[in-house]
Backbone as JSON, one array per atom type, in Angstrom:
{
  "sequence": "MKLGQGSLKRPPWWCWIVMLLMAALTLPGAAMVAAAKDKSKTPASRQTDLQAGGTSTENKSKKLAGLVASFNALIEEKKYAEAEAVAKRALKLNLNTPVVQLMLKQARFARRIGEQSAIEREIDQNLERKISLDFDMTPIHKAVQHIASQCGLNIVLSTKRPQRRRNRL",
  "N": [[0.85, -1.2, 0.0], [0.67, 2.18, -0.92], [1.44, 5.5, 0.07], [0.75, 9.03, -0.48], [2.85, 10.81, -2.82], [4.53, 8.75, -3.44], [5.8, 7.49, -1.29], [6.58, 4.8, 0.89], [4.66, 2.94, 3.27], [5.98, 1.63, 5.43], [9.5, 1.35, 6.24], [11.71, -0.37, 4.04], [12.92, -3.81, 4.41], [15.67, -4.0, 4.09], [16.67, -1.62, 4.97], [16.58, -1.78, 7.79], [18.55, -3.76, 8.21], [20.87, -2.43, 7.32], [20.99, -0.34, 9.22], [21.36, -1.82, 11.58], [23.89, -3.01, 11.06], [25.48, -0.69, 10.87], [25.29, 0.26, 13.51], [26.47, -1.87, 14.9], [29.1, -1.63, 13.97], [29.86, 0.89, 14.87], [29.34, 1.27, 17.67], [31.1, -0.57, 19.2], [33.54, 0.66, 18.71], [33.45, 3.09, 20.12], [33.51, 2.1, 22.69], [36.03, 0.96, 22.77], [37.63, 3.28, 22.6], [37.07, 4.55, 25.0], [38.07, 2.62, 26.74], [40.72, 2.64, 26.13], [41.47, 5.2, 27.03], [41.09, 4.8, 29.75], [42.94, 2.84, 30.33], [45.31, 4.24, 30.42], [45.5, 5.46, 32.87], [46.64, 5.05, 36.21], [45.95, 2.5, 38.73], [45.74, 3.73, 41.31], [45.23, 6.43, 40.71], [42.81, 6.15, 39.5], [41.18, 5.35, 41.64], [41.29, 7.61, 43.31], [40.0, 9.44, 41.66], [37.43, 8.3, 41.52], [36.65, 8.51, 44.21], [36.75, 11.31, 44.66], [35.0, 12.13, 42.7], [32.68, 10.92, 43.51], [31.98, 12.2, 45.9], [31.65, 14.81, 44.98], [29.55, 14.53, 43.13], [27.61, 13.59, 44.83], [27.3, 15.82, 46.47], [26.45, 17.67, 44.6], [24.05, 16.5, 43.82], [22.62, 16.64, 46.23], [22.44, 19.42, 46.58], [21.01, 20.03, 44.35], [18.58, 18.71, 44.89], [17.7, 20.22, 47.13], [17.33, 22.72, 45.91], [15.39, 22.12, 44.02], [13.28, 21.46, 45.76], [12.79, 23.97, 46.98], [12.18, 25.42, 44.75], [9.75, 24.13, 43.86], [8.13, 24.78, 46.05], [8.03, 27.55, 45.82], [6.7, 27.81, 43.36], [4.21, 26.74, 43.99], [3.37, 28.68, 45.74], [2.9, 30.71, 43.99], [4.97, 32.48, 43.38], [6.58, 33.42, 41.01], [8.68, 34.82, 39.87], [10.68, 34.55, 41.8], [11.03, 31.84, 41.78], [12.06, 31.45, 39.27], [14.48, 32.72, 39.66], [15.68, 30.87, 41.42], [15.94, 28.69, 39.75], [17.78, 29.72, 37.95], [19.94, 30.01, 39.58], [20.54, 27.37, 40.07], [21.38, 26.62, 37.59], [23.65, 28.23, 37.38], [25.32, 27.0, 39.21], [26.49, 25.06, 37.85], [24.88, 22.94, 37.32], [23.8, 21.73, 34.99], [21.48, 20.04, 34.05], [18.82, 18.01, 32.65], [16.75, 18.36, 34.42], [17.14, 20.86, 35.59], [17.01, 22.49, 33.37], [14.33, 22.08, 32.69], [13.13, 23.18, 34.97], [13.82, 25.84, 34.66], [12.52, 26.54, 32.22], [9.85, 26.02, 32.98], [9.48, 27.9, 35.07], [9.77, 30.32, 33.71], [7.64, 30.13, 31.92], [5.45, 29.98, 33.75], [5.71, 32.5, 34.99], [5.13, 34.22, 32.9], [2.5, 33.43, 32.27], [1.33, 34.18, 34.68], [1.67, 36.99, 34.58], [0.08, 37.53, 32.31], [-2.46, 36.75, 33.18], [-2.92, 38.59, 35.23], [-3.13, 40.95, 33.79], [-5.35, 40.32, 32.29], [-7.28, 40.05, 34.28], [-7.46, 42.75, 35.17], [-8.47, 43.94, 32.87], [-10.94, 42.64, 32.67], [-12.15, 43.59, 35.06], [-12.34, 46.3, 34.43], [-14.12, 46.11, 32.26], [-16.43, 45.21, 33.47], [-17.32, 47.32, 34.91], [-19.78, 49.67, 35.7], [-21.2, 52.18, 33.68], [-22.59, 55.36, 32.69], [-24.52, 56.24, 29.9], [-25.37, 58.62, 27.55], [-26.13, 59.62, 24.7], [-26.87, 61.66, 21.99], [-27.25, 62.15, 18.75], [-24.45, 62.08, 18.39], [-21.27, 61.7, 17.07], [-19.9, 58.47, 16.3], [-17.2, 57.93, 16.84], [-16.63, 59.77, 18.83], [-18.28, 58.94, 20.87], [-17.25, 56.44, 21.42], [-14.68, 57.2, 22.28], [-15.43, 58.53, 24.66], [-16.5, 56.34, 26.13], [-14.25, 54.74, 26.39], [-12.56, 56.38, 27.89], [-14.01, 56.49, 30.29], [-14.01, 53.83, 31.1], [-11.38, 53.19, 31.27], [-9.99, 51.87, 29.3], [-8.33, 50.87, 26.26], [-9.79, 51.44, 23.39], [-10.2, 50.68, 20.04], [-11.39, 51.68, 16.96], [-12.24, 50.0, 14.0], [-11.06, 50.84, 10.83], [-11.71, 49.87, 8.39], [-14.21, 49.24, 6.07], [-16.95, 47.12, 6.22], [-17.44, 44.45, 3.87], [-20.19, 44.19, 1.67], [-22.34, 41.52, 1.6], [-23.6, 39.67, -1.04], [-26.66, 38.22, -1.42], [-27.26, 35.32, -2.97], [-29.43, 33.39, -4.79]],
  "CA": [[0.01, 0.0, 0.03], [1.5, 3.33, -1.03], [0.86, 6.76, 0.48], [1.01, 10.03, -1.49], [4.22, 11.15, -3.19], [5.29, 7.53, -3.7], [6.48, 6.99, -0.16], [6.01, 3.57, 1.49], [4.16, 3.05, 4.67], [7.07, 1.16, 6.31], [10.78, 1.27, 5.55], [12.0, -1.72, 3.56], [13.69, -4.65, 5.32], [17.1, -3.83, 3.97], [17.06, -0.41, 5.8], [16.82, -2.25, 9.11], [19.85, -4.47, 8.23], [21.91, -1.46, 7.27], [21.07, 0.29, 10.53], [21.98, -2.75, 12.58], [25.35, -3.13, 10.74], [26.17, 0.56, 11.29], [25.34, 0.26, 14.98], [27.43, -2.84, 15.28], [30.42, -1.11, 13.66], [30.09, 2.13, 15.59], [29.3, 1.14, 19.12], [32.28, -1.13, 19.81], [34.65, 1.63, 18.55], [33.35, 4.05, 21.2], [33.88, 1.38, 23.93], [37.44, 0.85, 22.71], [38.24, 4.53, 22.86], [36.94, 4.73, 26.45], [38.96, 1.68, 27.41], [42.12, 3.11, 25.88], [41.7, 6.3, 27.96], [41.04, 4.26, 31.12], [44.23, 2.09, 30.56], [46.44, 5.14, 30.6], [45.53, 5.86, 34.27], [47.12, 4.02, 37.18], [44.88, 2.19, 39.62], [45.66, 4.7, 42.38], [44.62, 7.66, 40.21], [41.35, 5.83, 39.24], [40.49, 5.28, 42.91], [41.1, 8.98, 43.86], [38.98, 9.99, 40.81], [36.16, 7.8, 41.94], [36.34, 9.1, 45.53], [36.49, 12.72, 44.44], [33.8, 12.27, 41.84], [31.53, 10.47, 44.26], [31.6, 13.24, 46.84], [31.2, 15.98, 44.21], [28.27, 14.22, 42.56], [26.64, 13.54, 45.97], [27.01, 17.16, 46.9], [25.61, 18.3, 43.57], [22.67, 15.95, 43.88], [21.96, 17.2, 47.44], [22.17, 20.82, 46.28], [19.86, 20.06, 43.32], [17.33, 18.3, 45.63], [17.25, 21.39, 47.88], [16.86, 23.75, 44.99], [14.09, 21.69, 43.43], [12.24, 21.61, 46.73], [12.49, 25.36, 47.17], [11.5, 25.83, 43.48], [8.4, 23.69, 43.92], [7.37, 25.6, 47.06], [7.75, 28.91, 45.23], [5.7, 27.69, 42.31], [2.93, 26.57, 44.65], [2.98, 29.99, 46.36], [2.77, 31.58, 42.88], [6.13, 33.46, 43.33], [7.18, 32.89, 39.81], [10.03, 35.46, 39.69], [11.64, 33.92, 42.75], [11.26, 30.44, 41.3], [12.97, 31.57, 38.12], [15.86, 32.99, 40.23], [16.23, 29.61, 41.99], [16.31, 27.86, 38.58], [18.96, 30.35, 37.36], [21.01, 29.72, 40.56], [20.94, 25.96, 39.86], [22.1, 26.62, 36.37], [24.99, 28.8, 37.66], [26.08, 26.03, 40.01], [27.0, 24.07, 36.88], [24.02, 21.75, 37.39], [23.11, 21.75, 33.71], [20.82, 18.77, 33.83], [17.49, 18.21, 32.11], [15.8, 18.82, 35.48], [17.37, 22.3, 35.75], [16.49, 23.12, 32.13], [12.85, 22.06, 32.81], [12.78, 24.15, 35.98], [13.99, 27.16, 34.1], [11.44, 26.74, 31.26], [8.61, 26.08, 33.75], [9.42, 29.18, 35.77], [9.51, 31.38, 32.73], [6.27, 29.97, 31.4], [4.51, 30.36, 34.79], [5.73, 33.92, 35.18], [4.43, 34.84, 31.74], [1.06, 33.24, 32.46], [0.84, 35.01, 35.81], [1.58, 38.38, 34.08], [-1.06, 37.69, 31.44], [-3.67, 36.63, 33.94], [-3.07, 39.84, 35.97], [-3.61, 41.91, 32.83], [-6.7, 39.92, 31.9], [-8.19, 40.39, 35.39], [-7.59, 44.15, 35.16], [-9.36, 44.24, 31.78], [-12.28, 42.17, 33.07], [-12.71, 44.5, 36.08], [-12.74, 47.47, 33.69], [-15.24, 45.87, 31.41], [-17.57, 44.98, 34.3], [-17.67, 48.61, 35.56], [-21.06, 50.29, 35.16], [-21.07, 53.58, 33.29], [-23.87, 55.88, 32.18], [-24.42, 56.65, 28.58], [-26.48, 59.51, 27.04], [-25.61, 60.15, 23.47], [-27.91, 61.95, 21.07], [-26.64, 62.77, 17.57], [-23.04, 62.19, 18.58], [-20.53, 60.78, 16.16], [-19.52, 57.19, 16.87], [-15.84, 57.98, 17.36], [-16.59, 60.54, 20.03], [-18.96, 58.15, 21.86], [-16.28, 55.37, 21.76], [-13.68, 57.83, 23.09], [-16.03, 58.76, 26.01], [-16.63, 55.09, 26.85], [-12.87, 54.25, 26.67], [-12.03, 57.19, 29.03], [-14.67, 56.11, 31.5], [-13.62, 52.44, 31.49], [-9.87, 53.08, 31.41], [-9.53, 50.86, 28.33], [-7.95, 51.35, 24.94], [-10.69, 50.93, 22.38], [-9.87, 51.18, 18.7], [-12.37, 51.35, 15.95], [-11.72, 49.56, 12.71], [-11.23, 51.86, 9.73], [-12.11, 49.17, 7.22], [-15.65, 49.09, 5.94], [-17.3, 45.7, 5.91], [-17.96, 44.18, 2.53], [-21.58, 43.75, 1.72], [-22.53, 40.22, 0.94], [-24.77, 39.54, -1.95], [-27.38, 36.99, -1.32], [-27.6, 34.74, -4.26], [-30.39, 32.29, -4.66]],
  "C": [[0.89, 1.24, 0.01], [0.75, 4.57, -0.56], [1.16, 7.81, -0.69], [2.46, 10.29, -1.71], [5.08, 9.92, -3.34], [6.03, 6.98, -2.52], [5.79, 5.7, 0.38], [5.54, 3.76, 2.88], [5.16, 2.67, 5.68], [8.36, 1.18, 5.55], [11.01, -0.21, 5.1], [12.92, -2.47, 4.51], [15.2, -4.38, 5.31], [17.56, -2.59, 4.74], [17.37, -0.88, 7.2], [18.16, -3.03, 9.22], [20.94, -3.46, 8.17], [22.09, -0.71, 8.59], [21.71, -0.58, 11.57], [23.5, -2.88, 12.32], [26.13, -1.85, 11.14], [26.31, 0.7, 12.79], [26.39, -0.68, 15.49], [28.87, -2.44, 15.02], [30.8, 0.09, 14.51], [30.23, 1.97, 17.09], [30.55, 0.5, 19.75], [33.53, -0.18, 19.72], [34.6, 2.59, 19.73], [33.82, 3.33, 22.51], [35.37, 1.19, 23.88], [38.14, 2.16, 23.03], [38.22, 4.86, 24.36], [37.84, 3.84, 27.2], [40.41, 2.11, 27.3], [42.43, 4.27, 26.83], [41.83, 5.84, 29.4], [42.37, 3.48, 31.42], [45.4, 2.99, 30.86], [46.53, 5.59, 32.04], [45.96, 4.68, 35.14], [45.9, 3.67, 38.1], [44.65, 3.1, 40.8], [44.9, 5.91, 41.94], [43.1, 7.4, 39.91], [40.6, 5.84, 40.57], [40.27, 6.74, 43.43], [40.03, 9.73, 42.94], [37.58, 9.58, 41.23], [35.73, 8.44, 43.32], [35.96, 10.59, 45.36], [35.22, 12.97, 43.72], [32.55, 11.93, 42.61], [31.1, 11.52, 45.17], [31.05, 14.42, 46.12], [29.78, 15.73, 43.64], [27.2, 14.11, 43.67], [26.32, 14.95, 46.38], [26.14, 17.9, 45.88], [24.16, 17.82, 43.62], [21.93, 16.5, 45.14], [21.57, 18.66, 47.19], [20.99, 20.92, 45.33], [18.56, 19.7, 44.0], [16.78, 19.49, 46.41], [16.67, 22.52, 47.0], [15.53, 23.37, 44.31], [13.0, 21.81, 44.46], [11.83, 23.02, 46.94], [11.76, 25.92, 45.89], [10.08, 25.44, 43.48], [7.56, 24.48, 44.9], [7.11, 26.98, 46.49], [6.7, 28.84, 44.14], [4.32, 27.55, 42.87], [2.4, 27.86, 45.26], [2.76, 31.08, 45.26], [3.76, 32.73, 42.9], [7.01, 33.04, 42.24], [8.56, 33.53, 39.52], [11.09, 34.89, 40.56], [11.98, 32.52, 42.29], [12.21, 30.48, 40.08], [14.39, 31.86, 38.59], [16.52, 31.74, 40.8], [16.71, 28.71, 40.84], [17.62, 28.39, 37.94], [20.17, 29.98, 38.32], [21.5, 28.25, 40.35], [21.75, 25.83, 38.61], [23.5, 27.16, 36.54], [25.87, 27.87, 38.43], [26.6, 24.87, 39.1], [26.2, 22.79, 37.01], [23.2, 21.81, 36.11], [22.51, 20.43, 33.33], [19.46, 19.03, 33.19], [16.52, 18.71, 33.16], [15.94, 20.35, 35.57], [16.75, 23.02, 34.47], [14.96, 23.19, 32.2], [12.36, 23.08, 33.88], [12.81, 25.55, 35.41], [12.81, 27.5, 33.12], [10.06, 26.87, 32.03], [8.46, 27.37, 34.5], [9.1, 30.32, 34.84], [8.1, 31.31, 32.24], [5.27, 30.39, 32.49], [4.5, 31.83, 35.04], [5.0, 34.65, 34.08], [2.95, 34.69, 31.88], [0.5, 34.06, 33.62], [0.74, 36.51, 35.39], [0.33, 38.56, 33.21], [-2.33, 37.6, 32.2], [-3.96, 37.93, 34.8], [-3.65, 40.9, 35.01], [-5.04, 41.6, 32.46], [-7.68, 40.25, 33.02], [-8.45, 41.9, 35.46], [-8.64, 44.61, 34.04], [-10.82, 43.84, 32.1], [-12.93, 43.1, 34.06], [-13.21, 45.82, 35.35], [-13.97, 47.26, 32.86], [-16.53, 45.64, 32.29], [-18.03, 46.29, 35.0], [-18.92, 49.18, 34.86], [-20.77, 51.77, 34.84], [-22.45, 54.01, 32.71], [-23.59, 56.42, 30.82], [-25.64, 57.48, 28.23], [-25.98, 60.19, 25.85], [-26.82, 60.38, 22.53], [-27.22, 62.72, 19.9], [-25.15, 63.02, 17.75], [-22.36, 61.24, 17.71], [-20.02, 59.61, 16.95], [-18.12, 57.29, 17.49], [-15.76, 58.74, 18.63], [-17.28, 59.71, 21.18], [-17.96, 57.0, 22.32], [-15.17, 55.97, 22.67], [-14.16, 58.09, 24.54], [-16.06, 57.44, 26.8], [-15.25, 54.61, 27.23], [-12.31, 55.05, 27.85], [-12.68, 56.79, 30.33], [-14.27, 54.75, 32.02], [-12.14, 52.28, 31.76], [-9.35, 52.05, 30.47], [-9.1, 51.56, 27.04], [-8.86, 50.72, 23.88], [-10.39, 51.5, 21.01], [-10.95, 50.7, 17.74], [-11.73, 50.91, 14.65], [-11.99, 50.53, 11.67], [-11.7, 51.18, 8.44], [-13.66, 49.07, 7.2], [-15.97, 47.64, 5.6], [-17.84, 45.56, 4.53], [-19.39, 43.67, 2.63], [-21.66, 42.39, 0.93], [-23.78, 40.25, 0.1], [-25.43, 38.18, -1.71], [-27.81, 36.48, -2.58], [-28.45, 33.55, -4.01], [-30.02, 31.2, -5.66]]
}
């Protein structure tokens, strides 16, 4: 069964074989390079690297856990700017992990949504305000200006004239 433009629904069987052969040739080479680097170190230097790396990774993970906890608390309290600062602090501590990247994106998104919702609340309050209107033979643009000044909103009239539709039977 063919789809549009002559493409097949599934790749042919020979594509799978080529991918497997490429993976089989590439992956052992990467392991050999890593093993060659590891052979150049002495056993004593490997042990000190493991001990130093273990403590630094443990410290980093503890710091990250603390920052994530404070970040989550700030997000729940809707303190989005402070949460973004915590995420930036985690990024500055060289904790460039997917968790930190997600924290940063989430804080920026939440801050923007919070700003938009504040603006929308203000507009809704202005639209719900009761005003008195008494216009007699007043041009529409002056009436709209009066309404906008009383509501505290920016109202713009369209300058385009609507096209008349012809009803065809």
